[in-house]
DORO-898660 format. One record per residue (C-alpha): x, y, z; residue in three letters. Coordinates in steps of 0.25 Angstrom, whole numbers, plus 5000, padded with zeros to 4 digits. Each point is the difference from the previous one (the first is absolute). Layout:
N
XYZALA
...
***
This chain:
521
563953005561MET
500350064987THR
500250155000GLY
500150114989CYS
500450144999ALA
499550114991ASP
501050064991LYS
499950155001GLU
500050084987ILE
500450145000ASP
499050094992PHE
500650084989VAL
499450134997PHE
499850034985PRO
500850114994GLU
499550145000PRO
499350044988LEU
499850134992ILE
498850004991LEU
499550094989SER
498650014995MET
500449934987THR
500749885007ASP
501350044993GLU
501349985007THR
500750124994ALA
499550134993LEU
500550084988THR
499250134999LEU
500050114990VAL
499750145004GLN
500150144994GLU
500850125006PRO
499150075011GLY
499149885003LYS
499949915012ILE
500249855001ILE
499149945010ASN
500149855003VAL
499149945011PRO
500749885007LEU
499649905010ASN
501149945010VAL
499949885008GLN
500849925010ALA
499549895008ALA
501150025011SER
499650155000GLY
500450124993LEU
501350075004GLU
500450104989SER
499850054986LEU
501150074993VAL
500050064986VAL
501350024993TYR
500250094988LEU
501449954995GLY
500849995013ALA
499350115007GLU
498849985009ARG
498750074994TYR
499049965010ASP
499849915013GLU
499049955009VAL
500149935014SER
498949915005TYR
499950005015THR
498649955003ASN
500249854996ASN
499450014987GLU
499949884991LEU
499650084988SER
499950144995ALA
499850094988SER
501150094994TYR
499950104989ASP
501250024992PHE
500050144994LYS
501050074991PHE
499950144994ASN
500750004987VAL
500750144999ALA
499450094990ALA
501450024994ASP
500449854999ALA
500649974987SER
499349894991LEU
500749875002GLY
500450025014THR
499849875008VAL
499849995015TYR
500349875007ASP
499249985013PHE
500049885009VAL
499049985011VAL
500649915011THR
499149945011LEU
500649935013THR
499249925010ASP
500249985015LYS
501049894998ILE
500950074991GLY
499649954987ARG
499950094988SER
499350004986THR
500150104989SER
499150064989PHE
500750084989PRO
499350124994ILE
500650064987THR
499550144996VAL
500350044986SER
499850154995VAL
499450004987ASP
498750034992ALA
498949915004THR
499250004987TYR
500350024986THR
499350074988ILE
500549964986THR
499450064987VAL
499749904990GLU
499250004987THR
498849905000VAL
499149994987ALA
500650134995GLY
499750075014LYS
500950065010GLU
499849945013VAL
500650005014SER
500349875006VAL
500150005015ILE
500349905010GLN
500649995015GLY
499750075013LYS
499450145001ILE
500450065013ASN
499150125000GLY
498950074991ASP
499949974985PHE
499050054989HIS
499549924988PHE
499750124991ALA
498949974989ARG
500850064989GLU
501149895002LYS
500049864998THR
500549915011TYR
500349854999VAL
500349935013VAL
501049895000ALA
500249905011GLY
499550055014THR
499850155002LEU
499950035014ALA
499650135007VAL
500650005014GLU
500450095011ASP
498750085001GLY
500050044986GLY
498850034992THR
499849954985LEU
499150104993THR
499449954986ILE
499350104992ASP
498549984995ALA
500049954986GLY
501449935002SER
500349864995THR
501149935007VAL
500649884993TYR
500649875006PHE
501149934993ARG
499749864996THR
500949874998SER
499849864995ALA
500949965012ASP
499049975012ASN
501050045010ALA
500250144994VAL
498850095005ASN
499650145001SER
499250065012ARG
499850135007LEU
500150005015VAL
499650115010ILE
500849975013ALA
499450015014ARG
500050155004GLY
500050054985SER
498850044991ARG
499549994986ILE
499150114995GLN
499449954987ALA
498750094998THR
499449994986GLY
498750044995THR
498949934992ALA
500550074988ALA
501549995003THR
500249875008PRO
501349955004ILE
500449864993VAL
501149915005LEU
500249904989THR
500949914992SER
501250054992GLU
499449914988LYS
498950114999VAL
501150104997LEU
500749914990ARG
498749974993GLY
500049865004GLU
498949915006ASP
500050015015PRO
499949875009SER
499349985013PHE
501349995007ASP
501050104994ASP
500450065013TRP
499949995015GLY
499150115006GLY
499850125009LEU
500449975015PHE
499650095012LEU
500749985013PHE
499450075013GLY
500150005015ALA
498649965004ALA
499749885009PRO
500149864995THR
499849875007ASN
501449954995ARG
500750115008GLY
500650144999SER
501249984992ASN
499649894989VAL
501049984989VAL
499449974986GLU
501049994988ASP
501050095007GLY
499050115005PHE
499450025013VAL
498650025004TYR
499150015013GLY
500050095012GLY
499050085008SER
499750114991ALA
498549964997ALA
499750144993ALA
501350014992GLU
500050044986SER
500749934988SER
499550114991GLY
498849994990ARG
499649934987LEU
498950064993ARG
499549974985TYR
501249904998VAL
500049884991ARG
501049885002ILE
500249914988GLU
500749874997TYR
500649985014ALA
500249885008GLY
501349944996LYS
500749895008ASP
498949995011ASP
500050155002TYR
498650075001HIS
499650124993ALA
499750095012LEU
500549975013ASN
499750065014PHE
500949965011PHE
499650065014GLY
499550124993VAL
499350105008GLY
498650065000SER
500450144995ALA
500449944987THR
499150044989GLY
499549894990ILE
498950044990ASP
499849964986ARG
501049904998VAL
499949894989GLN
500949884998VAL
499949954986PHE
500549864995GLN
500849955012CYS
500749875000GLN
499949985015ASN
499250075011ASN
499550144997ALA
499950065014PHE
500849945012ARG
499850065014ILE
500849955011ARG
499650075013GLY
499950155002GLY
498850095000ARG
499950044985VAL
498650034994ASN
499649984986LEU
498950064991ARG
499749984986TYR
501049894997ILE
499949904989ALA
500849884993ALA
499649964986ILE
500649864997ASP
500849975012HIS
500849864999GLY
500049985016GLY
499250065010TYR
499250134998GLY
500350055014LEU
500649935011TRP
500150065014ALA
500649945013ASP
501050025011GLU
499150095008GLY
499550094990TRP
498950105006GLN
499450084989GLY
498850044992LYS
499749984985GLY
498950054991GLN
499749984985PHE
500949884997TRP
499949944986LEU
500749874996PHE
499749934987GLN
500949894994THR
499849904989ASN
501349935001ILE
500449875007SER
500750025013ALA
501550014999THR
500349945013LEU
500949875001VAL
499749895003PRO
498650024994ARG
499049915008ASN
498850015010PHE
500850055011TRP
500850114993ASN
498950084993GLN
500150154998ALA
498950095006ARG
499550134995SER
500050045014LEU
500749935011GLU
500050055015LEU
500949935010ARG
500650045014ASN
501149905003HIS
500249864993ASP
500449935013SER
499450095012PHE
498750044996TYR
499850105012ASP
501450074998SER
499950155003SER
499850094994PRO
498949924993ARG
499650024986THR
498750085001THR
499450064988PHE
498850094996GLN
499749974985ILE
498850054991ALA
499650014986ASN
500849894993VAL
499849924987THR
500849874998LEU
499949934986ILE
500749874997GLY
500449924988ASN
498749924998GLY
499249905008GLU
500349894991GLY
501550024999THR
500649865002THR
501350035007ASP
499250065012GLY
501150095004THR
499350125004ARG
499150045012ARG
499350135003GLY
500150065015ALA
500649925011ARG
500150045015VAL
500949915008ARG
501149975010ARG
499550105010GLY
499650124992ALA
498750075004ILE
499250124996GLY
498950064992GLN
499849964985LEU
498850074994ARG
499350034987ASN
500849894992LEU
499749934987ILE
500849874997VAL
499749934987ALA
500649904989HIS
501049925008PHE
500449864997PRO
500149975015SER
499350065012ASP
499650154999ALA
499950045015VAL
500749925012ARG
500150045014VAL
500849905010GLU
500949985011ASP
499250095010LEU
499349965013PRO
498550004999VAL
499850115010GLU
500750114991VAL
499149974988LEU
499050104998GLY
500750095010GLY
501550034998GLU
499849934986MET
498950044992VAL
499749964985LEU
498750074995ASP
499450074988ASN
500649904991VAL
499749944986ARG
500749874996ALA
499649934987PHE
500449924988ARG
501249935008SER
500349865002ALA
499650025015THR
499550145004ASN
500249995015TYR
500949905008ALA
500249975014GLN
499550115010GLU
499750094988ALA
498949894997GLU
499649955013SER
500050135008ILE
499850124990PHE
499249934989PHE
499249895005GLN
499550065013SER
499250114993GLY
500450105010LEU
500950084990TYR
499750064986ASP
500949894994VAL
499449944987THR
500349934987GLU
499250104992ASP
500650044987VAL
500450144998VAL
499650054986SER
501150044991GLY
501149935008ILE
500749904990THR
501449954998LEU
500250124991ASP
499250115008ASN
500250055014TYR
499150124999VAL
498749975008GLY
499450005014SER
498849985008VAL
499550095011SER
500449975014SER
499450045014VAL
501450025005PHE
500750134998ASN
501549985003PRO
500150135007GLN
499449935012GLN
501449935001LEU
500850135001ASP
500050144994PRO
501249964991TRP
499049934991PHE
499250064989ILE
498549995000ALA
499649884990ALA
498849935003ASP
500249894990TYR
500649874999ILE
501250004990GLY
501250084997ALA
499450074988VAL
498650055001GLN
499650024986HIS
500550064986ALA
499650145006ASN
500949985012ASN
501249934995ASP
501350045006TRP
500849924990THR
499550094989ARG
500650135006GLU
500950054990GLY
501149914994VAL
500649935012TRP
499349874999PHE
500349884991LYS
499049904995ASN
500449854999ARG
500250014985ASP
501050115003GLY
499250124995SER
499750125009ILE
498750005008SER
499450134996GLU
***
């Protein structure tokens, strides 16, 4: 008889971990006198947490004992910089975590006391300008009578509000180096108040305009709003060094009204970005003009958008996912340029309107659920040979109501609905009161089989008079009034974004640009 014996192997617990939201193993932070540093950390120990001690130099600054056999916990490191702290002062902290079997790990946090943003005065094209960059930890005001140039990333944080006067033009520094970019960020908990008027709009544009040079589609990055509303990626999602998500569905990130964003989209950024932005945020009459990448990008949140437009967007017109639940009315997307997506092929086509839930788990909660009405989408031509543009696409679990829609002149399919079980089509997912025409394919997948071919919906290929590659003004009457969806909507019993020449919101004052760069008046 042959015998054998199993060799016992001792299990070794992994080392304890201290994790920051940005996955860095040490932090160096700059803060002004009188301000607070707040760093959320996650601590983990497979053998169990024993204690956490924070040292300032050799002294104990804070400590936590774990008595409930926790394997993980959250810890908020907080430090209030004294109001009389001298600039240049440095505080060296070390967070030390110990597990149940006596092993420790450390996480250094260095706090330097200094100004967090800079303003330098320069002369550009014979004009005195204020060049601003860095992190604003409080309120700031862009006055109309001053000329500001944003260099690098300008972030408003710590609950601050950036106010931009009506009639202001804010310029963004350009660079031939693709790695050098300028953008404006409103961090979670902060706000932007950019309320222009039809006669005195607010313009965010390229510094080349100030210099009298010809601007390009990708001269600068874009405007980013980070909020605390729900997403299906979690409550503390990190994107490019900033955090978004949470449970504050009705939170406000401020207001944009009569705002034009020009020549943005550099280095894969999008012109106007909403990350977990709440429903109290006001978005009303915002145009993106000549953008290299996507014009509007929505990731989760509850933001609603009314009277928005993108003229000549290189990527998507509007792309929403990550559990966005919101409303939209009077949306206009017109582009006559080939898509800028790379690689350029059948599977990578830019859409003027893209609605998704989650790329892998279509039922992820919260689920992208939309109510959208009065939309006009115009592509770059039915016969365009590269076939890189589509109109509207609902996919990957997104559901909702899409009504009073015109889609025309696309080199691929105009309207497509897919990735949904048949039982939600016509119920939770409704496509109705639609005119799609003069595209390579007007309706595809369930947009064709359920909503077009069934004859149960007002979904046709009838041409809308006046709608061409160059003209977005025009509509036909509709039996559907969007106020049936929600009182938020404005009564508009017609199909399309712009009813006719006598009811054209793009020709209010001087806020809107035509494709040729002239003001639409």
